[in-house]
N, C-alpha and C positions, 0 to 999 in steps of 0.2 A: 504494500500500500504506500502511495505517496501522500505527503502531507503539505498543506499550505499554511504559511504563517500570515495571519491577518495583521496589517499595519495601517498607519495613516495613509499610505500611498495607495492601498488597494481596497480599503474597507468599503468604499462606496459601491464597488462592483462585485464584491464577494459575498456569498451567502455565509451566515454565521451559525448554521446548524441548529442551535436550540431555538432560534428566534421564530416567532410566528411572522406572517407576512405583513407588509404594509407598515402602518404606524408603529406596531409593536417592535418590528425590526429596527425602525429608525430610532426609537427611544433607547434601545440597547446599544445601538451603534454610537449614538451621541454620548452615552455613558463611557463606552470604550475609548472613544477619541480623547476624552478628557483624562483618561487614566494611562494612556501610552507613555506620557512624559513621567509618570510615576513608576514605570517599570512593568506595566501590564504586558503579558505575553499570551497570545492566543493562537493555537495550532488546531487545524481541523483536517479531516481526511479530504483528499482530492475528490473522492467519490462523494456525492451528495448523501447525507444521512446524519444521524445523531452520533457523531464521533469526534470529540474534541477535548482539549485541555485548556484551561485558563488559569494563569497564576500570576503572582505579583510579589514584589518585595514585601515581607511580612509587616514591616514598619508602615507600609502604605495600604495594608489590607483593610477592606471595609468589614472588619470583624473585631470584636473586643479581645484581642490576644496580645500577649507580650512575648515576642519571638524575634529579638534582634539577631540579624545575621542569617535568617532563614528565608526561603521562598514559601509563600502560602498558596496552596492550590485552592482557588475559588471553586473550581468545578472540573471533575473528570467524568465525562458522560459518554458511555457507549451503550447503545440500545438497539432494539429491533434486529434486523438482519446483520448489523455490524458486530454483534456479540460473537464471542467464541473464535476469533481469528487472530488474537494476540495484539489487537490494536491498543488496548490499555497499556500493555507492556511497552509498545513503541512510544507512546506519548509520555509515559513516565520516564523513559530513557532520555527523551528530549529534555525534560525538566531537570533530571539529575545531571546531565551533561552541562546544561546551562548553569546550574547551581555550582558545579565544580569550576567552571570557567570564570564565574564571578567571585569565587572564593567564599561561597556561602557555607554555613555550618550544616545545612541540611534542608529538608522539606517538612512542612506540616500541613495538616488538613483536618477539617471537621468530620466527625463520624459519630458513632453511637455504639453502645454495648451490643444491641441487637439492631439488625438492619432497619433503617427508617427510610421512607420515601424522600427523594431528592438529596440524600446523603450517600457518600461512598460506602461500599460494603466493608465492614470492619474485618471480615474474614479474609477478603482479598487483600486488603491493606496489610494485615498481619503476615500473610503469605509473602508479600513483597518486602517484608522487613520492617514495616512501621510498628511502633509501639505506642500504647496509651501513655500520655504524660500528664493529663489533667482531665477532670470531668466535672459536670454540674449535676445538681439535684433534678434538673429538668430533663435529664437523659442524654445530654450531649457529651461527647468525648473529643479531646484534641489528641491527634496521633502524629507522631513524628518519625522521620527517617534521618538518623545522624550520618553525616558524611565526614566528620572529623572526630578526633579523640578528645579535644578540649572545648568543644562548643557548649553553650548553655542549653538548658532544657526548656522548651517553650511551655507557656502556661496561659490560662485564661486571665484576663484582667478581673479583679475582684467584683466589679459591677456586673460582669457577665454571669455571675453565679446567683444573683438575686432572684431572678425569675418572677419579679413582681414590679408593678408600676403603681403610682398613686391614684391614677384615674379610675373611676368606676365605669360601668357599662362596657360596651364592646369598643375596643381600640385595636387597630391594625397598623403596624409599622411595615413599610415596604420600600424597596429601591427599584430603580430602573436597570440595575445590574441583571435582574431577571426579567425578561421580556413579557412573561406571562402575567406579571402583576398589573401591567398597563391594561391588559384585557379584562382580568377577572375582578380586581378590586372595585371598580365602578359598578360592575354587575352585582357583586355581593351587596354593595350599599343600596342599589336600587331595589333588589329583592327584599331587603329588610325594610326599606322605606315604605314599600307597598303595604306591609303589615304593621306599620306604625313604629318601627324600631330604628333608632339612629345608630350608625357605626361611625366612629371617628377614624379617619384615615390619615396617617402621618407619613408623608414622603420623606424618607431619609436621603438627604441630598449632599452630604459631605462625609469625608472619612472620619472627621472628629465626632460627628453625630453618631455614625455607625459604631465607632469604638467605645462609645459611652452607653451602648445598649445593655439591657439587663438580662439578655439571653444571647448566646453565641451567633445564632443565625439571624442575619439582618435583612435578607432579601424579602422575607415575609414572616412576621411574627404577630400572632393573634392573641389578644388578652381579653379576659372577661372579668369584670369587677376586680381588676388589679392583678389577676392571676394569669400566668402564661397558659395558653391552651394548646397551640400547635404552630408548627412552621410550614405546614402543608397548605397550599392554596385551596380554597374551598369552592365548590359549585354553589349555585343559588340554593339548591335544596339542602345541602349540608350546612351552609351558614345559617339558614333558618332553624335547622335542628339544634345547632349549638346555641343560638340566641334564645330559643324558647324552652330549652331543657332546664328543668328545675334541679339544682344541685344541693 
């Protein structure tokens, strides 16, 4: 398989795999263009499909982590017909080679003790040599692959372990780093509005804001009455079920 690196020079003409078409893709691409100067790297398969890796210097990650000297993998996604051909291995090797050339201490990535949607499989990561270095009460783990003997061990920022916010009601935090939020968050709000329920939507639009979050995943984080609920984007039906469920 051949791979294409997406850059400022080719992003307007290249497909970016995960993105939905039209305005969803443009929002994701706008976000990417702003991050290239901060070290963002995006490789995708030359063949069209969901097969890509996106990573950045950990200091510039839109995640509440403390991992100086590491590369943070935003997303490693292989799905559908792309699975089972060693493409994950290829893309990780690109990332490792890049880390070594830049003199980085290693790689780190968000995961979980048990496989969760939109997060990398912890069993696969462990197979590739990643180890858990920190975790939260909300079910997230930070895994790392060390490439040096004397590097520091990554960890979550303390605020990432809170899992609560002061606001009551339904509140969702999201970024345009994930193109699906542009499509789904307004639909979730409209579905709730029809039944008389308001959901506050907060667009996280800076690295600093993302790094101050009370949960590790910043692409989409749903809270109800101050308590973290899920990082998985909801359909209209599911968001209504969450909103109307008595707990």
